[in-house]
Every structure is written in C-alpha cells, then in structure tokens.
N, C-alpha and C positions, 0 to 999 in steps of 0.2 A: 504493500500499500504506499503510495506517493505521500509524503507529509505535506506537500505543497500542490496537491491536485488541482484545487480551485484557482489558487493564485497564478499557477501556470496556464490553466486551459481556458479560463472564462475571458469573454470578449470585454465584458463591462463589469466593473466593481470599483468602489471606492472605500477609503479608510479615513476616518476623521481623527486627527491627533491634537492633544492639548498643547498649549503654548508654554512648554517646558522644556529644558535640556534633558530631563529624565526620560523623554520619550524618544531620544535619538536612536536608540537601539532598534525600537519598533519601526521607526521611520525608514531606517536604512534597509531593514528586511522588506518592508513593503515596496521601497523604490526599487529593489532588485527585481521585482516582478512587474513594475508599473510602466506606463507609457507616458503619463502626465504627472505633474506635481505642482501644487501651489503652496505659497508660503504665507505665514502670519506676518503682520506688520513687522514683528520682531525679526523676521528672516527664518525662523524655524519652520520646519515642514508642517503644513496645516491639512491639506486635502491631497491625498496620494491614491492613484489608481489607474484605470483605463475607462475612458468614456468618449463618446463622439462629440466632436467639437460644437456641433449644431444643437446639442441638448443642454448646454451650460451657458449661463449668463452671469457675469461678475459686475459687482458695484463696489466702490470704496469712498470712504469719507472720513477724514481725521483719524485714520489708523484702524477703523472698523471696516471690515470686509465681508460681503455677502455674497454667497453663491446659490444659484437656483439650478438644479439639474433635473431633467425629465422632459415630459410633453406638456408644454405651457406656452403662455403668450407674454411672459415676463420680459421686459426689455432691460437693457443695461441702465437706462435711466431709471427705471422701476427700482432696481437693485441699488443703485446709487442714492436713490431717495430714501429707501428703507434704511440704508447705512447712516444717512445723515440723521434721520429720526431717532435712531438708537444712539447717536452720538449726543444729540440734543437732550434726549431723555436720560442719559447716562446709564442706560441698560439695554441689553439685548432683548429684555421683555418687550420692548417697544415694537419689535417685530410681529407680535400678535395682530396689532392694529394694522400695520404696514401691508401684511400679506393677506389679510382677511378678505380682500376683493380680487386677488389675483387668480386667473383662469388657468385650469389645466390639472395635470397630475405631476407632482414634483417633490424632490427633496429640497429643504431649505438648510443651508449650513451657513453659520456666521461666526466670525472672529473678532473680538474687541476687548479692550481693557484687560487682557489676560485671560478672558472667558471664552469658551467655545460653546455654540448652540447648535444642535442637530436634530432634525425632525422630518418625519414622513408625512402621511395624510391622516385623515380621520378614521380611516379603516386600513386594512393590511395589504393595500396594493403596493404602496411605497413604505417598506418597513426600515426600521433602524434597530440595530443590535448593539449592545456595549458588553465590555468584559474588562477584567482587571489583569494585567500581566505583572508578574513578579520578576523584576529585572535585577540582576547582580549590581550592587552598588547604587541602584536607584530606588529600590523599594517597589512599592505598588503603583502601577500607572494605568489609568483607565483609557480606553480607546473605543471608538465607535466605527460602524461599518453598515453598508447596505445589505450585507450578506453574512449570515451566521456562519458558513463554511470558511469564508475568508478570515473571519475574526478568529475562529477556532484554530486555523493553520498559523495565524500570525501570532497568537498567544500561546500556543502549544497546549490547548485545551484537549482533554481526553474525552472519549464517547462515554456518555452516561447510560450504561445498560438498562438500568431500572426505569429511566425515562422512556426507553424504546418499548417498554411494556405497555405504556399508555397508548402507543400507537395501534395497538391491536383492538381497541374499543371499536365495536361494529357501527356505531352511528357517529363516530368522531369523538375526539377529545373535548370535553366541555371547557368553557370559559372558567377561569382565566388561564388555564393550562393549554388551550388550543393553540397550535403554531408555535410553541415555545421550543427553543433550540434543544438538540440532543446531545450537546456537548456540556460538560461540567463547567460551571463558572461563565457562560455565555448566557446573556439575558436579553429578551426581546422587549422593546419598548411599546408600550400599549398605544393603540390608535389615539390621536388627539393629545399626545404628550410629546414633550421634548426632552432630551438629555443635554445637561450641561457638564462640561468638563472644565474644571478651574485650574488655575496655574500650578496647583500642587498635583495635579493628575488625577483628582477625585471626580466621581460621577454622581449627579443628582438629577431625579426626573421631576418634571413639572407639567401639570395639565394645562393646555391652552385652549381646548375646545370642549363644549358641552352642546348637546343636541338642542336645536331651537324648540320653543313651546308650539306645539301644533294648533295655532289659533288663526291661521289664515284661511279665507274663503277659498274654495276651489277654483272660481273664476280668476281671482288674483293670483293663486298659486300656479295656475296653468300658464299664465303670462310669464311669471318668473322662471318656471321650468323650461319653457320654450327659449327664453333668452339664455339661460345657463347652458342648456343642452347645445343649442346651435353654436354658442361661443366656444363650448369645449370642442366640438367638432371642427370648428374654423380654425381654432388654434392648432390643430394637427394637420389639416389639410392645405392651410395656406402656404403658398409657394411651392407646392408639389405639382408635378404634371400628371401623376397617376397615383391613385389609391384603390385598394380593394375593400370589399366589405362583405360580412355575412348579411344575407337577405333571408330570414326565416320567420320567426315569430314577430309580434307587435314591436317589441322593444328594439330589436335589430333593424327592423324596417324604419323606425323613427330615425335611428342614427343614419342608415344608408340614404334616406331622403334628405336629411339635413346636409349630408356630404354632396349630394347632387346639386345642392344650390350654389355651390362654389365653382371655382374655375378649373379644379383638377378634373381629369377623366375618372369616372368611377366604374369599376368592374365589380359586379356583385356575384356572389355564389350562394346557391341554395342546395342543400343536401336533401335529396328524396329519401324516404324511409320505407321499410316494408310494410309497416302498418297501413292498411287500406284507408284507415280514417285519418291518416297524417295528410294534412292539407297545406303544407308550407309552400309546396311548388305552385299549386293553384293561386294562392293569395299573392305570391311573389310575381307571377306573370301578369297578374292584373296591376300590380303596382307599377312594374317596369313599362307595361303598355302605356299607362297613364303618364309616366315621368318622360319617356321617349329618349332621354338623354344617357340612360344607363345601360352599359353592355352587360348581358345576363348570361350566367352559365349554370345549367342544373347538373349537379354531380348525381349520376344514377346510384340507386341503393346498392346495386351489386358491385359498384366500384369503390364504395366506401368500406373501409376495414371494419369488422365487427369488434365489439368488446372483447378484451383479452388478446387481441391481434398482437403478435411479436412480444408477448409479455416477459419471455426469457432472453430477450436479445435487445433491450433498451440500453442506451448509453448516455441519457440525459444526467447532467450534473446539477442537481437540485439541492438547496441547502436544508430542506426539510422533506420528509416523505409526503407524497401527494396522493389523495384519494382518486385523483385524476388519472393515476397510473393505468388503471385497468382499461381506461379509454383513450390512453395516450394517442395511438395511431390513428384512431377514429377522429378525435379532436383535431389532430394536426393535418389531417389530409388536406382539408381546404386551405389551411395556412401555407402548406407546401406548394400547392396549386398557385396560390397568391404570390409567393416568392418567385415561382417560375414566370410570372408575368413582369418580373423585375419590379414589383411593388415594393417599397420600402416601408409601407404602413397598411395594416389590415385593421379594419374596424369592426368591433363586436358589440353585441347588445348584452353582453354579461353585466349582471348587476341589477338589470331592470326588474326582474322578479321580486327580489327582496325589497325594493324601493316602491314599486308601483302596486303590486299585488298585496305587499305587507303581510300581517299575520292576524289571524282571528284572535290571538292572545291579547290584543288591544281591548278586547271586550271587558277585561277587568276593570280598566280605568273608565271606560265608556259607561258601564253599570253605575258607577259612582256620579258621573257627570251628566250623562243623558240617558236615564234608565229606560225610557220608553223606546228611544232609538236602539238601544242595546238589545232589548228583548225582541224587538223586530228582527234584528241581525242574528241573534241567537237561533231563531227559528229558521232563518235563511241558511245559516252554515250548518245546521243540524240536518236540514233536508238535503242540501247539496252534497255533504260528505257521508251522509246516512250515519251520523253518530248517535248512539243511544242516549236518550234524554237523562238517564240517572247518571251516566259518566259525564256529561256536560256539566249538569248541576254540581256534580261533586268537585270538578275542577274549578268552576267559577266560584264556589264558595270557600275554596282552599286559600286561607290566608297565611300560610307558612312562607317563611322567608326563602331567598335563594341559598343561603347558608344551610338551611334545613333540606332543601332539595338536594344539594350537592352531597350532604351527608347520606341521604338515602341512597344516592347513586352509588357511593362507595360501598355501602352495606350490601346492596342488591346486584353486585356485578355478575354473579353467576346465576341469577334468577332468569326465568323466561322473559323474553322481550315483550313489551306491550303489543296488544292485537292491532290489526289493521283498522279497527273501528275506534281506536283510542282518540279522543278529541285533541287537538292542537292547541291547548289552552294552558298548558302547564308551562314552567320556565323553559323547558326544552324537552325534546324526547330523551328519555333516559338511556344512555348507551350501556351495552353488555360486553362483557369478555366472551369471545367465540369458544366453541367446545374444544378447540385444539390448544387453548392456552393452558400453560402449565400452573400448578398451584403456586409456584414461585412468581410467575408472571402476574397472576391475579393478586397476590399478597403485595407485590411491588406497587401495582396500579392502586390498590386501595390505600397504601401507605402515602403515596404521592398526593392522592385526592384528599385524604384527611389532613395532611400537612397544610393545606390551604385553607381549611374551614374556619380557623380563628379570624382571619381577615377576609373572608369570602364576601364579596358584594357583587350584585348584578351589574351587567354592562350598562344598563340604562335604568330609567325611572320606571318601575313596574315590569310586569310580565311581557307586555307588548314591545315596548321600546327596547328591553333587553334581547328579546328573541330576535327582532329585526337587526339590531346592531350586530349581535354575535353571529347571525346568518350572514350579514354582509361581510364580516371579518373572515368567516369561513370560506365563502365563494371568492372573496377577493384574493385570498391565498392561493386558491386553485388558478385563478386569472394570472396571478404573478407567477405561478409555475409554468403556465403556457407561455408567458414572455420569456422565461428562462429556457424553455424548450425551443422557442423560436429564434432565439438569439443567433445560433450558429448558421441559421439560414440567411441572416442579414436582414430580417424584417421585424418591425416593432408591432406587437399586437396591442391595440389600444381599446380600452373599455371606458367611455366618457361618463357612464353612469357612476363610477366610482370617483370622480372628481369632487372635491370637497363642496364646491359651489352647487353643484347638481344635487348632491345628497341633502344639503341644507334647504335647497328650494323645495324637495319633495317632503322632508320630514316636517317642514313648518306648515304643511297644509292640515286643516282639520281632519282628524282621524276618522270621523264618520263619513267624510266626503271623499277621502283618499282611498279608503279600504271599505269594501262592500261586498256582500254575497250576491248582490242584485245586479251589479255592473261589473264588467271586466276592465280592470285598470283605468278607471274613469279619468284620473289626472293626466295620464299620457294621451289619452283619446282627445281630451279637450285641448292640451297643450300643443298638439299637432295640427290643429285646423290650419289648412293653408300650406302645410309643409308635406305631410303624408296624403297622397290622393284619396279622396273619398271612397274609392273602391277598396281600400283596404284598412282605412282608418278605424273603423268600428269593429274590426274582426275580434271575435271571442273565444277562439280556439287555440289549442297548443298541442304540438306533436308529441308522441310517446315513442320511446325506443326499447321497449321491453323485449320485443322480438330480436333485436341486435344482440341484447345481452344473453338471452337463453341459447340462441343459435351460435353465439361467439364462444359460449362456454363448451358446447359440444365440439365446435370445429377447432378450437385452440386448447383442448384438454391436455395435449401432449406438452405444450409450453408451460401450463400450470403444474403439471407433474414434474417437469424438469426443475421447477423452482424448489420443489420438495426435496430433491436430492442435494445433499450437503448444505441444507438450509442454514443460513447464517443465523436466523432467529432460533433455530434448534441448538446451534453451537452456544448461544448465549443462555440457553436453558429456558426460552420463553414459549416455545411451542412444542407440542408432541407431534413429531414429524409423521408417525404412523397415522394418527386420527386426521392430520391435515391431508395426508395423501388419500385417505379413504373418502373425505369430502370432495376433493377435487375429481374423484372418479364418478361421483354420483350424477344423476340428472337433477338439477336444482331449479326451483321457481325463482325468477328475478325479484319479485316483490318480497318474498318471504324468506329466501334462503341465501341465493348466491351473493347477495349484498354483504353477507358476513365475510366473505373472502376479500373484499375491496381493500380494507385497512391492512390486513396481513400481507397481501400482495404488494401493496405500496411500501411497507416497511421492509420487506424482504428485497425488493428490487433496489430500494435506496441504499441499503447495507451493502448490496453487491456493486453499486456504483461507485462507492467510495473506495473500491479495490483497483479501479482502472488506472491505467497508465495515461497521464495527461498528454493531450495532443496541443501542439502549439496552435494558439488562435490565428485564423486567417487575417491578413491585412486587408485593407479595402481594395487594394489592386488585385489581389489574389481572388477576392470574391467576384 
C-alpha cells in the first residue's frame, strides 16, 4: 500500500496551513506533491495543492488574503472587498456577511492577522477536514484539507478499523457520524461551520450558518428560487462553448432548461429504463421539442450498465466509502458519454428531491403551528404511502429526543428492520447491522454510537428540518463522490441544487406550501414558469430502477462473489465471509433484501482501493 496514494494520483486537492513556522515540515511534504502554492502575507506557505486556475480567485487587502475555489461567480474584486471588510472589522468573522450573497458552490479560505479560516458549504458537497500532526521539535500543529485521504497521508494518520464497522449499517450511518473520516485523528467539519487555525497551529470550529425560518409565501419563494437557480446555472455555463446535462426528472429538467437560456450549446442525455412505467424519455422529448435549441441523446436501457456492474474492478480513489459504489458504472455511463463530447461541465438535478419534495416529518412542527392543515396532510400521506393509521399516530405523538432515538439505534442494531409500511415521520429510518456482521463489528458500531450520545443533537430544529438536512448531507456526499469519480475524465459534475443560495431559497418557503401530498414539488413547478416548457413543467412522475438492481444482481453475481474472496472486511474481523458469500448467491428482492449489500460492498471496494499503486495524474495537454 502506497502511503501517498492520493497525494500522488489525485488531479485536484488542497491543504490549508496555519501561519506558523511549526507547519514547515507539513508544508514541505505537501509541496513535494503539489503543483501550486500560495503564501500568507508573512511569506509562509498557506494554500498548497493542485487546482485548475479557472476555479480560483484571490483578493488581498492590508495583509489579509481571501481565496475562493470551486464553481462560482465570485470575482477578484469581490474577494478583495471581502478582505477589506475583514481588515476593517479586525476579524475574519466579517467574511460571514461578505460571502452571504455569493453565487455558486465553493470553498472559502482566508488568512489574516495570524489566523486562518477555511470552510465549505452548508451541506457536504464542499467538505473540509482537519487533523493534528505531531511534529518533532514543533509539537502539535493543526492542518486542514478538502480531502480526508490527503490529510491522513500528510499527517500519517492510521486507519480506524472500529470506525469501518459503522460503514456496514444497511441504511447508512446516522448523523453526526455519517461521512466521518475512517482515519484516527482526522475530523470532518460539519456543514455550515468553519475551522480556524491560529498562529500556534491550534484548530477551533465555529458555526456560521443556520437554516432560514420557513415563513416566505410560495409565490415569493418561487421568484427567489428561480433567481437563485438560474444564477447558479449561469455561474457554471458562462464563458463556455459547450455543456452537457442530465434530462430526466423534473429537477434535472429545470437545470437543463436554465442552461438552455445561456449562450453555450447544451447537449442533454436521458437514460431509458426497463420499467414500462418509466416515462423520462417521453417527457424529455416533449421538453426538447419545445426548447428547439438543445441537442438530445437517449441512452437505451440495454446500453446502460446494471447495478453491481464491474463491482470487483473499480479503481476510484475516494476519501470515504460511497453507497453509490454499487451503481458506480451505471451513474458514470452518461458522465463518460458527456466527457466524450469534450464537455468540461455536466449539469445534474441531484439534490432536488430533498429540497423540493422534502419530508413528511415536517408534520411534527405543522401539527403545532397549523393543526388543521397538518391533519389534512396526514390523511394525504397516509393514503399516498398506505401507512397504517396506528403507526402514523404513534410516530406523530412521539416526543422523544434525537438523543433518545440514537440510543435506541445503538441498542437495536441486530433487530429486524422496520417494515415497508413504516411511516417516514421519525428522526430517520433506524439503520441495522447486516446478518454477516460479526459480533465484534456490532460491538464496535454500538460503542461508537453510544459514545456520541452525551452531546447528540439533531441536525435541524425538529424532526422535519433534521431529516431534510441530514438527507441533503448524505446525498451531497454521494454527489461529491461522483465528482471524484469524474475528475480523471477531465469533466466537472455540477449540482446547482446544493448551492448555499439555492438551499436557502427553498428552505425559507412555508412548509405547508413547499411540501404537500397533494402536489408534486410545487415550489419548482411555480419557480420554472417561463423557463421549463409547459409541456413538462407540471410533470408529477418519477422513474424507478428496481429492475436494474435485481437483474444486475443476477448478471454480476460473479463480481460480488469475487469480493468475498480474501475480503478485506473479513481480515479486519468485521464480516463473516461465509454468510456474506451465501447472501451473494441468493436471489434477492431489491426493495427488501439486496439493499443490505450496498454499504458492505462500498466499504469492501474502498478498502481495496487504498491498496492501489498510484498513477501520475494527466496534465491538461495529455488529456
């Protein structure tokens, strides 16, 4: 295993260093693998790594420096103005206000007065990690990065085998442990927070964002969302000759149509599915016919890889395991086609479901503020999802805290999973350990969950806000993984719904008007008047890929069984190889059984990926 796999092989990464001589050893190690380096006003290394020149803007005033990296519309003048405001205020905390209106998805890094500030977004698409390095003669020095693996390699952090056990949980790791690094001493910065590195090399985290109160009427919110989403798309397409886009459900249709209003040529892709009720192609063709300016490609269902395709031959370098792994080749098929068109940018609708459909768990708050509306919606959701009335009432009347819920999750790790008719009104779906998890794995997961109980707080205010934000963080992590998978192809995968300004515009809308069992995504429907053709704006359907999973399991069973041979998870004592192999040989239902394999496969593939020999990243000329 190469101790510098990610530092050597990745095309993009950066490290943020404190303004102290004690960080010199770390800076030298990072610079030996880097292509770019920026300095503090003191001349010491500040920002070291690899990044595309078009993704970064810099501003400076009075010894304070501001860098913005990512997909954004921030100009050098904006960054300089932000630096000036920080100087005037005598604190980098002034950047809260300066950056509050910036469009796009970006990292913000600043240096001034001996302090350093680094932050991502309000969810986990743009992440920041930090760790302490023990350096001979210098003591403990904190450093930050946009990738956990880069930080682990730089600081010499070791794999935490006990933390890997949590990755086996069948419905995903619950907040606040979801997406946390698998190396000892490497920490993930929560969304909406920044990390400060002082001149002594010590780290401190501060919250800079809270969700808006949901008090904006739908009509006003629709205008704000239209402005935020079109600005987010324009920030990415401006100055380009060609972009590609998904054109599937309502969310990606809105993004594609927003892109079509710009000057770049838009090539849209729609993936057909085997399900006879899947109607993405029908709606996409209607939309393209009305737009007239979009080049459209339908990818036949039989050309698209099934779930589990190539599962034993993946070589992505991800910094955390990804539940997306089982669908990696399926998801990346269109991205690869887009890269083949020489597109440098591919737009997706990822993130729209969590923001626009929301969660019925918001009914807890609605019952207190608007009881008559809540009772009407309870009946609607109950009929729509066929929830037993008794279970609905039990969850709505449950006033137990998130801390209590997490404690029950730890206690019940080996209990049967909730049934398909379980209402979605609790803090989350309680995850379970799979049948092949060893007693040692169960004990490790239980211990880690219980260790977080004393300070366990929900992600948001109440069941609904927590559930939406936690879901956004989970899916935004998958989206981030897609970006990491796509990077070697030389293409950026963009998800405008995860921009801070878009998230704020959506969450500010009155809950009873944004989320409803009676209308499908009413906020985006209203926001896209005049942008999405009427032929598709009021669509209320969504495709299903159950066939692709069940067929993929049968077709790619050999690949799954190959992962059972010399299993890295088994070597760590976390899975029973025999039980896992027996499950992989079965015929499994996608909705009730095979999903239990997803997390385990993701962890196994990730562990194997860390054993690869790094390849040198291609230069722009070689690509």
